[in-house]
Structure formats: C-alpha cells, structure tokens
N, C-alpha and C positions, 0 to 999 in steps of 0.2 A: 422529469429530471430535477434534481435538487443539487445545489452548489454546497460544497463544503470546502474548508481550507485546512491543510495538514499542519499540525502543531510543530512539526520538525522544522518549520521555518522560525520558530521562536525559541531557539535553544538558549537565548540570553535572558528568558523570563521565566518565572515560575508558571506553573499550570493554571493557577488562578488568574494571573495577569494576562496569560495567553487567552483564555477562555473570553475574558472582558474584552481584549482587543479585537479578536475575531468577530465576536458579537457586534462590537461598535462599527465593524466595516459592513455589516448587513448580511453576512453568510447565515444560512439556516442551520449548518452543521459544521463540525469539527472533526477531523481525524486525529485521534488520540495517539501520541507517541508512547509506547510501552518501553520507555527507555528513560535514562537521566536526561534532562532534569525534570521530567513530567510525571511519568507513571511507571517506573522500573518496578515490575510486579513482585520481584523477590524481596524488595524492601519497603512495599507498600503497606502501611498499617491501615486497619479498619477505619480509624478516624480520618486518614487521608482520602480514603475512598468515598467517604461520606462527605468530605469537603468538596470533592470532584462533583459528585451528584447535586449537591446543593448549588454550587457554583453554576453549573450547566443549566439547572432549573431556573435560578435567578435570572440568567441571561437568555433564556428560551433557546438554547442551543441543543441539538441532538448530536449523538456521535454517529458519524457516518461509517467508521471502520477503525479498527485499532491497528496501528503499525507495529507489527512484531518482528520487522526485517532488521531494523537497526539495533546494534547491541554495543553502543558506545561505553556502556557501564563496564564492560568487560576489559576495554582498553587494550585490545590485542594490537601490538605494533604494526602487523601487516596491513590492516585495513579495519578501521572502526566499525564499519556497517556489515560486512560480510562475514566476519570471523568472530566466534567460532561458527563454522559452516556445518551443514549437514554431511559433509564429506570429510571432515577431520581424520587424519590417520589414526589418531589416539581416540579410542572408543570413549574414554572418560571425558575428554575435552568436547567430543561430538555430543555427548549427553547434555553438556550445558546448553546447547542449542535447543535440544528436545525439551528439556524441561522448562526452559525459558518460554517456548511456544506453549506448553500446557498451562503454565502460569497466566500467559496472555490470553488464552482461551478461557480460562476460569474467570479472568478479569472482565472479559467481554460479557459473559454471562451475568456477572454481578452488576455491571453498569448498564445493561442493555443494549450493547452493541451488536449489529447483525454479523459482523465478521472480523477475522483477523487475517492479514496478509503476512506471508513468509517468503524468505529468500528461496529461489529455485535451484536448490542443491548447493552449490558453491563453486569456486574455481575448479576446473578440471585440471588434474595434475599432468604436467608435461609428458606427452606420450601415452596418456591413460586412455582406457577405452571408455567411450560415452555410455555404452550399455552396461558395463560393469559399474560405473559410477551411478547410473539411473537406478540399478538394482540396489546399490547401498542407500541411495536416497529413499527408495521405496521402504526398505526395512527400517530406516530411521524415522521416517515420517508417519507410518501406519499408526504407531500408537496415539499420535496426535489426531489423526484422522478419525479414529475410534472415539476419542474423547470429544471431539467437536460434534460428532453425531450424537452422543449421549446428551451434550449440553444444549443442542439446537443452535449452534454457532457454526457459520461457514468458515472453513479453512481455505484461504486463497493463495494459490501460487502466483507469483508476479514475475514473468519472464524478464530477464535483465542482461543487458550486453555484457559479455565476458564471464557469464556463469553458465552453469550446466544446461539450464533450459533458457535459451535465448529467444526462440521463435515460437510461433503458434503451432506449427507442425510438432515440433518437440513437446509442447505442452499436451496436445492431443494423444500423442503416444503415451505419455506417462500417465496422464489422467484415465485413459482407457485401461491401463494396467490397475490403478487404484480402483476404479469403478465403485465409486461411493458418492451419494448425493450430498455428502458433507464437504466434498472437495469442489472448488470453484476456481474461476479465473479472476485475477485482478488485471483488468486490461490497461496497461499503461501505454497511453497514446504515444508519448515520446519514445519510450523504449522500442516500440514497433518501428518507428522511423529510423532509429539509430541502426538497427540491424537490417534495413533495407526492406522492410515490409511496409507498403503504403497502408496506414492504418484505417483509412476509409474503406478499403477493399477487404478489411478482415472483420469489420464490425458485425456483418450480418452472419457470416460463416461461424463466429464465435459467440453469437448472441445467446445461446442456450447454456453456454458456459460462464458468461460473464455475470458476476454478482456486484461488480464495483468497478469504476474507472478511476484512473489518475490521469491528470491532464497538466502538461506543461508544453512549452514549445522547444524546438531544437533547431540550431543553425543548419544551413545548407551543407556544411561539412559533415553532418551527422555525428558529430562529436558528442558524446554523452555528457551534456552539460545544460542542466534545466534552465530554460529562459521563460520570462513571463509570456503567457499566451498572447499571440498577435505580434510578437517581435521576432519570430524565426521563420522558418521555412515550411512548416507543416501546413497542409491545407486544412486548417481547422473547421472552416465553414462546411467543406464536404464531410468531414468527420461527424459533426454534429448533426447534419441533414441524415446521414446514415443511422446515427443513433436514435433520432427522432423516429425514423421509419420502422425501427424494430419495435417501437412502443416501450422502450426502456423507461421505467419510472423511478428508478433508484438514484444513488448518490454518484455525483462527479466531484472527486476531490482535487483541488488545486494543490500541487506538490512543488514548492519552491524553496527547498532547504538552502541553496546558495545564497538566499537573500537575508541572512541572519542579521545583517546590519541594518536593514531597513524592510523589515516584512510587512508592515502595515501599507507602504506605498505600493509595494510589488502586488500585495493581495488586493488592494483597490483597484489597481490598473488591471489585473486579471479579471477581477469580478465585472468590471464594467465591459470589458471586451466580450466576455462569455455570454453575459446576458443579452448582448446584442445579437449573438448567434442563436440563443435559445428562444428569444422572443418574449413577450410579456408572460409573467407568472399567472397560473391560473387563479381566478378569484374564488 
C-alpha cells in the first residue's frame, strides 16, 4: 500500500506549488485534479503537461490517480462537482461530461497515471427510474470505457451518496452490464460509511474490482463531510487490516478537499495517523 494526497485540497495553489507541498509532507504520490486550477484537460497546453512531468520528477512524486469527477471549470450553478452529469437531459450538455472524461483519460496516458475516476452517473431525477437512468449512464459511458481500454488506463466509478450509484451492490449490477476489464472501482471508504455500508465488511468482496482507494473519515452522523482520518467514527484500523489481508499493493489517496484553508496540516495529520495503521514501509 502506498499513500497519496489528492490535489483537490490545494485549490488555492498552482499545480507546481501543490506538488512541492505534497512532496514536502512525505507522501509518495499525488492524485491530480483534472480541473481548475491544476490540470483542466481542455485548456492544458503541451508545455504545461511537460511542466507537470518535470515537477513531479523533481520532487519524486508519482500520480496515484487522476480525479476526473470534479468539473469546477464549467461553473454549473447547481453544484460545481457533479454537473454536468452523465444524466443531463440535454444530450449536448451531457456530452461535456463525456468529452471531459475522454480528455482526462488521454491526459492519464500522457502523464503515466494508472487510472481516472469519474462520477457514478449523476443525481436521479425526482420520480425517475433507477434502471432507466442506469441504461442512460451506460450509453454515455461506453465510449469512454472503450477509449480507456485502448489507452491502457483504468476508468473508475466512485459510488457517491446522493448520486445514481451509491452502494456496492449498485456498482456490481452496473459493472456486470459493462463487462470490461477497463472499468474498475474507486473504493471511497468514507462514502461507503455515509450510505450505511461498513467499509471493512466490503473490502474483501470488492477486492477484485478495486483499483484505487480514497480515504477520509466521517462523523457518526454519517453526514457526507470529509474529516481528517482518525477524527471521525469509521473503524479505520479494521478497514486497513482488511485491505492488507487482500494483498492490495496499490494507492490509497487521502481526499480532504474541505481543508483548502490549511491543507498542509490536514495532510500531515492524516499521513501520521494512517502510517500508524499501515506499519513500517518495506525497505
């Protein structure tokens, strides 16, 4: 297991300064935000991509994952992360999400990132049918799944409270329909807790689907608000014992975007706590 820190905690900093700060905290990896102000693919010039490569190399950081979920650059007034969703009624607006995801996949291939995570559909319309929405999500997502396969990059669905796919059962149903090795799961530990699924009980059943983990803590209320690991109610020691038991050797990314006013202290505290659960790094 290797620890990374998501750059979405550093929305007040340039991508180069973010890389420098995350490296200074001692993380091995960085999850790159495919959004403003870091790496919005539609506006990223080749010189900027090369600058990111050089900065990562200088600070000896790897990319754990590319966050293709957030789309602040579009500035949709309804919600800056989810919209435009995969389920927008307007097909032209829905295509903005699809084309952004394609660009994020190409960016991952160019920068050597193993995966891109995306939103699990979008908010379900009031009174709408889950199965009809899942069919629409499938139709919109498949061109991206096909491109991911061609590029050798994993496209990861991240179940999210309040969106189409919230639970692991829903993910399994949808992934079974897609039936592609290019599709995988971004297992967000806090999200599972929010929707009432004890994450430690789902690590093993989902292990063959899981390509990447997000970790944050959540209060006992199960309100979807990311907290520094070790300060909430999730039994993170049990979760990490289960992850270790599966033999997982990939990335676990700390995601603390609410801490944009002091991301360094939040990341430092998270790393200290999680390293205590993981034990000494292999020599």
